[in-house]
CHARMM-style PDB file with segment names, atoms N, HN, CA, C and O in Angstrom:
ATOM      1  N   MET     1      70.128 -29.542 -29.821  1.00  0.00      PROA
ATOM      2  CA  MET     1      70.185 -29.497 -28.366  1.00  0.00      PROA
ATOM      3  C   MET     1      69.408 -30.651 -27.743  1.00  0.00      PROA
ATOM      4  O   MET     1      69.706 -31.050 -26.617  1.00  0.00      PROA
ATOM      5  N   GLY     2      68.435 -31.187 -28.437  1.00  0.00      PROA
ATOM      6  HN  GLY     2      68.193 -30.863 -29.352  1.00  0.00      PROA
ATOM      7  CA  GLY     2      67.618 -32.261 -27.897  1.00  0.00      PROA
ATOM      8  C   GLY     2      68.397 -33.537 -27.645  1.00  0.00      PROA
ATOM      9  O   GLY     2      68.156 -34.230 -26.656  1.00  0.00      PROA
ATOM     10  N   ASP     3      69.341 -33.857 -28.545  1.00  0.00      PROA
ATOM     11  HN  ASP     3      69.537 -33.295 -29.349  1.00  0.00      PROA
ATOM     12  CA  ASP     3      70.133 -35.071 -28.369  1.00  0.00      PROA
ATOM     13  C   ASP     3      70.990 -34.995 -27.115  1.00  0.00      PROA
ATOM     14  O   ASP     3      71.130 -35.978 -26.388  1.00  0.00      PROA
ATOM     15  N   PHE     4      71.567 -33.814 -26.863  1.00  0.00      PROA
ATOM     16  HN  PHE     4      71.454 -33.015 -27.454  1.00  0.00      PROA
ATOM     17  CA  PHE     4      72.410 -33.644 -25.687  1.00  0.00      PROA
ATOM     18  C   PHE     4      71.591 -33.786 -24.413  1.00  0.00      PROA
ATOM     19  O   PHE     4      72.045 -34.415 -23.457  1.00  0.00      PROA
ATOM     20  N   GLU     5      70.409 -33.221 -24.381  1.00  0.00      PROA
ATOM     21  HN  GLU     5      70.040 -32.710 -25.157  1.00  0.00      PROA
ATOM     22  CA  GLU     5      69.551 -33.338 -23.196  1.00  0.00      PROA
ATOM     23  C   GLU     5      69.153 -34.789 -22.966  1.00  0.00      PROA
ATOM     24  O   GLU     5      69.103 -35.246 -21.825  1.00  0.00      PROA
ATOM     25  N   GLN     6      68.871 -35.512 -24.039  1.00  0.00      PROA
ATOM     26  HN  GLN     6      68.912 -35.140 -24.966  1.00  0.00      PROA
ATOM     27  CA  GLN     6      68.541 -36.938 -23.903  1.00  0.00      PROA
ATOM     28  C   GLN     6      69.750 -37.705 -23.385  1.00  0.00      PROA
ATOM     29  O   GLN     6      69.613 -38.603 -22.554  1.00  0.00      PROA
ATOM     30  N   PHE     7      70.936 -37.348 -23.878  1.00  0.00      PROA
ATOM     31  HN  PHE     7      71.047 -36.619 -24.553  1.00  0.00      PROA
ATOM     32  CA  PHE     7      72.172 -37.978 -23.409  1.00  0.00      PROA
ATOM     33  C   PHE     7      72.361 -37.726 -21.919  1.00  0.00      PROA
ATOM     34  O   PHE     7      72.677 -38.649 -21.170  1.00  0.00      PROA
ATOM     35  N   GLU     8      72.170 -36.478 -21.484  1.00  0.00      PROA
ATOM     36  HN  GLU     8      71.913 -35.728 -22.093  1.00  0.00      PROA
ATOM     37  CA  GLU     8      72.286 -36.160 -20.058  1.00  0.00      PROA
ATOM     38  C   GLU     8      71.299 -36.963 -19.231  1.00  0.00      PROA
ATOM     39  O   GLU     8      71.655 -37.467 -18.166  1.00  0.00      PROA
ATOM     40  N   ASP     9      70.081 -37.089 -19.695  1.00  0.00      PROA
ATOM     41  HN  ASP     9      69.792 -36.679 -20.560  1.00  0.00      PROA
ATOM     42  CA  ASP     9      69.071 -37.859 -18.977  1.00  0.00      PROA
ATOM     43  C   ASP     9      69.480 -39.326 -18.876  1.00  0.00      PROA
ATOM     44  O   ASP     9      69.318 -39.955 -17.830  1.00  0.00      PROA
ATOM     45  N   THR    10      70.009 -39.859 -19.968  1.00  0.00      PROA
ATOM     46  HN  THR    10      70.140 -39.347 -20.818  1.00  0.00      PROA
ATOM     47  CA  THR    10      70.443 -41.264 -19.981  1.00  0.00      PROA
ATOM     48  C   THR    10      71.587 -41.488 -19.001  1.00  0.00      PROA
ATOM     49  O   THR    10      71.568 -42.448 -18.231  1.00  0.00      PROA
ATOM     50  N   ILE    11      72.578 -40.611 -19.026  1.00  0.00      PROA
ATOM     51  HN  ILE    11      72.594 -39.830 -19.652  1.00  0.00      PROA
ATOM     52  CA  ILE    11      73.714 -40.721 -18.107  1.00  0.00      PROA
ATOM     53  C   ILE    11      73.243 -40.577 -16.663  1.00  0.00      PROA
ATOM     54  O   ILE    11      73.701 -41.312 -15.788  1.00  0.00      PROA
ATOM     55  N   GLY    12      72.346 -39.651 -16.410  1.00  0.00      PROA
ATOM     56  HN  GLY    12      71.974 -39.055 -17.121  1.00  0.00      PROA
ATOM     57  CA  GLY    12      71.811 -39.480 -15.058  1.00  0.00      PROA
ATOM     58  C   GLY    12      71.104 -40.731 -14.569  1.00  0.00      PROA
ATOM     59  O   GLY    12      71.252 -41.111 -13.408  1.00  0.00      PROA
ATOM     60  N   GLN    13      70.344 -41.372 -15.432  1.00  0.00      PROA
ATOM     61  HN  GLN    13      70.224 -41.063 -16.376  1.00  0.00      PROA
ATOM     62  CA  GLN    13      69.649 -42.599 -15.057  1.00  0.00      PROA
ATOM     63  C   GLN    13      70.639 -43.728 -14.778  1.00  0.00      PROA
ATOM     64  O   GLN    13      70.460 -44.494 -13.831  1.00  0.00      PROA
ATOM     65  N   ILE    14      71.675 -43.830 -15.597  1.00  0.00      PROA
ATOM     66  HN  ILE    14      71.820 -43.208 -16.366  1.00  0.00      PROA
ATOM     67  CA  ILE    14      72.699 -44.856 -15.370  1.00  0.00      PROA
ATOM     68  C   ILE    14      73.357 -44.641 -14.015  1.00  0.00      PROA
ATOM     69  O   ILE    14      73.556 -45.598 -13.268  1.00  0.00      PROA
ATOM     70  N   LEU    15      73.696 -43.401 -13.690  1.00  0.00      PROA
ATOM     71  HN  LEU    15      73.534 -42.623 -14.297  1.00  0.00      PROA
ATOM     72  CA  LEU    15      74.309 -43.110 -12.389  1.00  0.00      PROA
ATOM     73  C   LEU    15      73.378 -43.455 -11.240  1.00  0.00      PROA
ATOM     74  O   LEU    15      73.815 -44.021 -10.238  1.00  0.00      PROA
ATOM     75  N   ARG    16      72.107 -43.124 -11.372  1.00  0.00      PROA
ATOM     76  HN  ARG    16      71.752 -42.664 -12.186  1.00  0.00      PROA
ATOM     77  CA  ARG    16      71.142 -43.461 -10.316  1.00  0.00      PROA
ATOM     78  C   ARG    16      71.009 -44.973 -10.158  1.00  0.00      PROA
ATOM     79  O   ARG    16      70.828 -45.464  -9.043  1.00  0.00      PROA
ATOM     80  N   ASP    17      71.096 -45.709 -11.250  1.00  0.00      PROA
ATOM     81  HN  ASP    17      71.243 -45.311 -12.155  1.00  0.00      PROA
ATOM     82  CA  ASP    17      70.986 -47.168 -11.190  1.00  0.00      PROA
ATOM     83  C   ASP    17      72.212 -47.810 -10.546  1.00  0.00      PROA
ATOM     84  O   ASP    17      72.091 -48.789  -9.809  1.00  0.00      PROA
ATOM     85  N   VAL    18      73.393 -47.258 -10.825  1.00  0.00      PROA
ATOM     86  HN  VAL    18      73.492 -46.463 -11.424  1.00  0.00      PROA
ATOM     87  CA  VAL    18      74.653 -47.859 -10.374  1.00  0.00      PROA
ATOM     88  C   VAL    18      75.034 -47.424  -8.961  1.00  0.00      PROA
ATOM     89  O   VAL    18      75.729 -48.163  -8.264  1.00  0.00      PROA
ATOM     90  N   MET    19      74.599 -46.251  -8.526  1.00  0.00      PROA
ATOM     91  HN  MET    19      74.034 -45.651  -9.093  1.00  0.00      PROA
ATOM     92  CA  MET    19      75.029 -45.690  -7.246  1.00  0.00      PROA
ATOM     93  C   MET    19      74.783 -46.613  -6.040  1.00  0.00      PROA
ATOM     94  O   MET    19      75.674 -46.724  -5.198  1.00  0.00      PROA
ATOM     95  N   PRO    20      73.637 -47.273  -5.913  1.00  0.00      PROA
ATOM     96  CA  PRO    20      73.459 -48.174  -4.762  1.00  0.00      PROA
ATOM     97  C   PRO    20      74.493 -49.307  -4.728  1.00  0.00      PROA
ATOM     98  O   PRO    20      74.986 -49.663  -3.657  1.00  0.00      PROA
ATOM     99  N   LEU    21      74.819 -49.868  -5.883  1.00  0.00      PROA
ATOM    100  HN  LEU    21      74.419 -49.579  -6.753  1.00  0.00      PROA
ATOM    101  CA  LEU    21      75.844 -50.919  -5.942  1.00  0.00      PROA
ATOM    102  C   LEU    21      77.201 -50.348  -5.557  1.00  0.00      PROA
ATOM    103  O   LEU    21      77.944 -50.972  -4.799  1.00  0.00      PROA
ATOM    104  N   TYR    22      77.527 -49.181  -6.067  1.00  0.00      PROA
ATOM    105  HN  TYR    22      76.923 -48.674  -6.683  1.00  0.00      PROA
ATOM    106  CA  TYR    22      78.790 -48.535  -5.729  1.00  0.00      PROA
ATOM    107  C   TYR    22      78.891 -48.295  -4.218  1.00  0.00      PROA
ATOM    108  O   TYR    22      79.933 -48.556  -3.617  1.00  0.00      PROA
ATOM    109  N   GLU    23      77.822 -47.804  -3.612  1.00  0.00      PROA
ATOM    110  HN  GLU    23      76.976 -47.591  -4.100  1.00  0.00      PROA
ATOM    111  CA  GLU    23      77.838 -47.527  -2.171  1.00  0.00      PROA
ATOM    112  C   GLU    23      78.003 -48.811  -1.366  1.00  0.00      PROA
ATOM    113  O   GLU    23      78.708 -48.817  -0.358  1.00  0.00      PROA
ATOM    114  N   GLN    24      77.369 -49.890  -1.792  1.00  0.00      PROA
ATOM    115  HN  GLN    24      76.796 -49.885  -2.611  1.00  0.00      PROA
ATOM    116  CA  GLN    24      77.515 -51.171  -1.105  1.00  0.00      PROA
ATOM    117  C   GLN    24      78.940 -51.699  -1.237  1.00  0.00      PROA
ATOM    118  O   GLN    24      79.515 -52.189  -0.264  1.00  0.00      PROA
ATOM    119  N   LEU    25      79.502 -51.603  -2.421  1.00  0.00      PROA
ATOM    120  HN  LEU    25      79.035 -51.206  -3.211  1.00  0.00      PROA
ATOM    121  CA  LEU    25      80.876 -52.054  -2.642  1.00  0.00      PROA
ATOM    122  C   LEU    25      81.848 -51.231  -1.812  1.00  0.00      PROA
ATOM    123  O   LEU    25      82.762 -51.784  -1.200  1.00  0.00      PROA
ATOM    124  N   HSD    26      81.663 -49.928  -1.783  1.00  0.00      PROA
ATOM    125  HN  HSD    26      80.921 -49.478  -2.279  1.00  0.00      PROA
ATOM    126  CA  HSD    26      82.529 -49.052  -0.991  1.00  0.00      PROA
ATOM    127  C   HSD    26      82.447 -49.416   0.492  1.00  0.00      PROA
ATOM    128  O   HSD    26      83.472 -49.488   1.170  1.00  0.00      PROA
ATOM    129  N   ALA    27      81.244 -49.643   0.992  1.00  0.00      PROA
ATOM    130  HN  ALA    27      80.412 -49.584   0.441  1.00  0.00      PROA
ATOM    131  CA  ALA    27      81.072 -49.997   2.403  1.00  0.00      PROA
ATOM    132  C   ALA    27      81.729 -51.340   2.716  1.00  0.00      PROA
ATOM    133  O   ALA    27      82.341 -51.499   3.772  1.00  0.00      PROA
ATOM    134  N   TYR    28      81.606 -52.297   1.811  1.00  0.00      PROA
ATOM    135  HN  TYR    28      81.109 -52.167   0.953  1.00  0.00      PROA
ATOM    136  CA  TYR    28      82.226 -53.614   2.024  1.00  0.00      PROA
ATOM    137  C   TYR    28      83.748 -53.484   2.074  1.00  0.00      PROA
ATOM    138  O   TYR    28      84.388 -54.005   2.987  1.00  0.00      PROA
ATOM    139  N   VAL    29      84.321 -52.795   1.102  1.00  0.00      PROA
ATOM    140  HN  VAL    29      83.801 -52.371   0.360  1.00  0.00      PROA
ATOM    141  CA  VAL    29      85.778 -52.643   1.055  1.00  0.00      PROA
ATOM    142  C   VAL    29      86.267 -51.889   2.282  1.00  0.00      PROA
ATOM    143  O   VAL    29      87.268 -52.276   2.885  1.00  0.00      PROA
ATOM    144  N   ARG    30      85.576 -50.817   2.660  1.00  0.00      PROA
ATOM    145  HN  ARG    30      84.763 -50.502   2.171  1.00  0.00      PROA
ATOM    146  CA  ARG    30      85.963 -50.057   3.847  1.00  0.00      PROA
ATOM    147  C   ARG    30      85.896 -50.937   5.095  1.00  0.00      PROA
ATOM    148  O   ARG    30      86.783 -50.873   5.946  1.00  0.00      PROA
ATOM    149  N   GLY    31      84.862 -51.749   5.207  1.00  0.00      PROA
ATOM    150  HN  GLY    31      84.142 -51.802   4.516  1.00  0.00      PROA
ATOM    151  CA  GLY    31      84.737 -52.643   6.354  1.00  0.00      PROA
ATOM    152  C   GLY    31      85.847 -53.666   6.424  1.00  0.00      PROA
ATOM    153  O   GLY    31      86.391 -53.930   7.497  1.00  0.00      PROA
ATOM    154  N   ARG    32      86.184 -54.243   5.282  1.00  0.00      PROA
ATOM    155  HN  ARG    32      85.742 -54.028   4.411  1.00  0.00      PROA
ATOM    156  CA  ARG    32      87.281 -55.227   5.251  1.00  0.00      PROA
ATOM    157  C   ARG    32      88.613 -54.561   5.598  1.00  0.00      PROA
ATOM    158  O   ARG    32      89.416 -55.124   6.341  1.00  0.00      PROA
ATOM    159  N   LEU    33      88.844 -53.367   5.061  1.00  0.00      PROA
ATOM    160  HN  LEU    33      88.192 -52.909   4.458  1.00  0.00      PROA
ATOM    161  CA  LEU    33      90.077 -52.655   5.387  1.00  0.00      PROA
ATOM    162  C   LEU    33      90.160 -52.355   6.877  1.00  0.00      PROA
ATOM    163  O   LEU    33      91.237 -52.434   7.468  1.00  0.00      PROA
ATOM    164  N   CYS    34      89.037 -52.013   7.484  1.00  0.00      PROA
ATOM    165  HN  CYS    34      88.162 -51.949   7.005  1.00  0.00      PROA
ATOM    166  CA  CYS    34      89.027 -51.735   8.924  1.00  0.00      PROA
ATOM    167  C   CYS    34      89.295 -52.991   9.743  1.00  0.00      PROA
ATOM    168  O   CYS    34      89.893 -52.920  10.817  1.00  0.00      PROA
ATOM    169  N   GLU    35      88.854 -54.139   9.239  1.00  0.00      PROA
ATOM    170  HN  GLU    35      88.368 -54.197   8.367  1.00  0.00      PROA
ATOM    171  CA  GLU    35      89.150 -55.397   9.924  1.00  0.00      PROA
ATOM    172  C   GLU    35      90.631 -55.734   9.834  1.00  0.00      PROA
ATOM    173  O   GLU    35      91.237 -56.170  10.813  1.00  0.00      PROA
ATOM    174  N   ILE    36      91.205 -55.533   8.665  1.00  0.00      PROA
ATOM    175  HN  ILE    36      90.713 -55.179   7.870  1.00  0.00      PROA
ATOM    176  CA  ILE    36      92.604 -55.899   8.432  1.00  0.00      PROA
ATOM    177  C   ILE    36      93.549 -54.869   9.035  1.00  0.00      PROA
ATOM    178  O   ILE    36      94.580 -55.234   9.600  1.00  0.00      PROA
ATOM    179  N   TYR    37      93.212 -53.585   8.923  1.00  0.00      PROA
ATOM    180  HN  TYR    37      92.374 -53.288   8.464  1.00  0.00      PROA
ATOM    181  CA  TYR    37      94.061 -52.491   9.406  1.00  0.00      PROA
ATOM    182  C   TYR    37      93.292 -51.612  10.385  1.00  0.00      PROA
ATOM    183  O   TYR    37      92.941 -50.480  10.052  1.00  0.00      PROA
ATOM    184  N   PRO    38      93.026 -52.116  11.587  1.00  0.00      PROA
ATOM    185  CA  PRO    38      92.258 -51.316  12.549  1.00  0.00      PROA
ATOM    186  C   PRO    38      93.029 -50.048  12.960  1.00  0.00      PROA
ATOM    187  O   PRO    38      94.259 -50.043  13.023  1.00  0.00      PROA
ATOM    188  N   ASN    39      92.293 -49.006  13.227  1.00  0.00      PROA
ATOM    189  HN  ASN    39      91.294 -49.010  13.175  1.00  0.00      PROA
ATOM    190  CA  ASN    39      92.836 -47.728  13.724  1.00  0.00      PROA
ATOM    191  C   ASN    39      93.791 -47.037  12.760  1.00  0.00      PROA
ATOM    192  O   ASN    39      94.584 -46.197  13.184  1.00  0.00      PROA
ATOM    193  N   ARG    40      93.734 -47.368  11.489  1.00  0.00      PROA
ATOM    194  HN  ARG    40      93.090 -48.051  11.144  1.00  0.00      PROA
ATOM    195  CA  ARG    40      94.613 -46.700  10.510  1.00  0.00      PROA
ATOM    196  C   ARG    40      93.937 -45.502   9.854  1.00  0.00      PROA
ATOM    197  O   ARG    40      94.613 -44.591   9.377  1.00  0.00      PROA
ATOM    198  N   PHE    41      92.598 -45.498   9.829  1.00  0.00      PROA
ATOM    199  HN  PHE    41      92.048 -46.238  10.217  1.00  0.00      PROA
ATOM    200  CA  PHE    41      91.850 -44.388   9.250  1.00  0.00      PROA
ATOM    201  C   PHE    41      90.443 -44.429   9.794  1.00  0.00      PROA
ATOM    202  O   PHE    41      90.066 -45.385  10.472  1.00  0.00      PROA
ATOM    203  N   ASN    42      89.657 -43.402   9.506  1.00  0.00      PROA
ATOM    204  HN  ASN    42      89.963 -42.625   8.956  1.00  0.00      PROA
ATOM    205  CA  ASN    42      88.282 -43.313   9.974  1.00  0.00      PROA
ATOM    206  C   ASN    42      87.444 -44.380   9.263  1.00  0.00      PROA
ATOM    207  O   ASN    42      87.263 -44.319   8.047  1.00  0.00      PROA
ATOM    208  N   CYS    43      86.947 -45.330  10.000  1.00  0.00      PROA
ATOM    209  HN  CYS    43      87.094 -45.380  10.988  1.00  0.00      PROA
ATOM    210  CA  CYS    43      86.183 -46.441   9.404  1.00  0.00      PROA
ATOM    211  C   CYS    43      84.744 -46.052   9.085  1.00  0.00      PROA
ATOM    212  O   CYS    43      83.987 -46.882   8.582  1.00  0.00      PROA
ATOM    213  N   ASN    44      84.354 -44.834   9.360  1.00  0.00      PROA
ATOM    214  HN  ASN    44      84.969 -44.160   9.769  1.00  0.00      PROA
ATOM    215  CA  ASN    44      82.993 -44.386   9.049  1.00  0.00      PROA
ATOM    216  C   ASN    44      82.948 -43.379   7.913  1.00  0.00      PROA
ATOM    217  O   ASN    44      81.876 -42.874   7.581  1.00  0.00      PROA
ATOM    218  N   GLY    45      84.076 -43.082   7.320  1.00  0.00      PROA
ATOM    219  HN  GLY    45      84.947 -43.492   7.591  1.00  0.00      PROA
ATOM    220  CA  GLY    45      84.130 -42.068   6.264  1.00  0.00      PROA
ATOM    221  C   GLY    45      84.637 -42.650   4.963  1.00  0.00      PROA
ATOM    222  O   GLY    45      84.672 -43.868   4.783  1.00  0.00      PROA
ATOM    223  N   PRO    46      85.023 -41.782   4.069  1.00  0.00      PROA
ATOM    224  CA  PRO    46      85.545 -42.243   2.788  1.00  0.00      PROA
ATOM    225  C   PRO    46      86.875 -42.970   2.960  1.00  0.00      PROA
ATOM    226  O   PRO    46      87.591 -42.751   3.938  1.00  0.00      PROA
ATOM    227  N   ILE    47      87.193 -43.825   2.014  1.00  0.00      PROA
ATOM    228  HN  ILE    47      86.611 -44.003   1.220  1.00  0.00      PROA
ATOM    229  CA  ILE    47      88.481 -44.507   2.015  1.00  0.00      PROA
ATOM    230  C   ILE    47      89.520 -43.490   1.526  1.00  0.00      PROA
ATOM    231  O   ILE    47      89.335 -42.881   0.473  1.00  0.00      PROA
ATOM    232  N   PRO    48      90.603 -43.303   2.277  1.00  0.00      PROA
ATOM    233  CA  PRO    48      91.620 -42.338   1.841  1.00  0.00      PROA
ATOM    234  C   PRO    48      92.198 -42.717   0.470  1.00  0.00      PROA
ATOM    235  O   PRO    48      92.389 -43.895   0.171  1.00  0.00      PROA
ATOM    236  N   SER    49      92.467 -41.720  -0.338  1.00  0.00      PROA
ATOM    237  HN  SER    49      92.312 -40.763  -0.095  1.00  0.00      PROA
ATOM    238  CA  SER    49      92.922 -41.981  -1.709  1.00  0.00      PROA
ATOM    239  C   SER    49      94.267 -42.687  -1.746  1.00  0.00      PROA
ATOM    240  O   SER    49      94.530 -43.434  -2.688  1.00  0.00      PROA
ATOM    241  N   HSD    50      95.130 -42.477  -0.756  1.00  0.00      PROA
ATOM    242  HN  HSD    50      94.916 -41.870   0.009  1.00  0.00      PROA
ATOM    243  CA  HSD    50      96.436 -43.134  -0.787  1.00  0.00      PROA
ATOM    244  C   HSD    50      96.325 -44.643  -0.530  1.00  0.00      PROA
ATOM    245  O   HSD    50      97.268 -45.385  -0.803  1.00  0.00      PROA
ATOM    246  N   ILE    51      95.191 -45.096  -0.013  1.00  0.00      PROA
ATOM    247  HN  ILE    51      94.424 -44.493   0.209  1.00  0.00      PROA
ATOM    248  CA  ILE    51      94.984 -46.536   0.215  1.00  0.00      PROA
ATOM    249  C   ILE    51      94.486 -47.219  -1.051  1.00  0.00      PROA
ATOM    250  O   ILE    51      94.771 -48.393  -1.285  1.00  0.00      PROA
ATOM    251  N   LEU    52      93.742 -46.478  -1.868  1.00  0.00      PROA
ATOM    252  HN  LEU    52      93.511 -45.523  -1.678  1.00  0.00      PROA
ATOM    253  CA  LEU    52      93.213 -47.056  -3.093  1.00  0.00      PROA
ATOM    254  C   LEU    52      94.331 -47.265  -4.057  1.00  0.00      PROA
ATOM    255  OT1 LEU    52      94.106 -47.748  -5.167  1.00  0.00      PROA
TER     256      LEU     52
END
């Protein structure tokens, strides 16, 4: 059981490390989409899955 707990801790740390970059990338893409396609979706929320 110890190996699995260590694995979970490692994955959790990787996610914590990557999340700020992911959030910045998401905000950039959403901003560009709002510039190119104004009023097509909520520019303050998640990017709709049909656009991805």
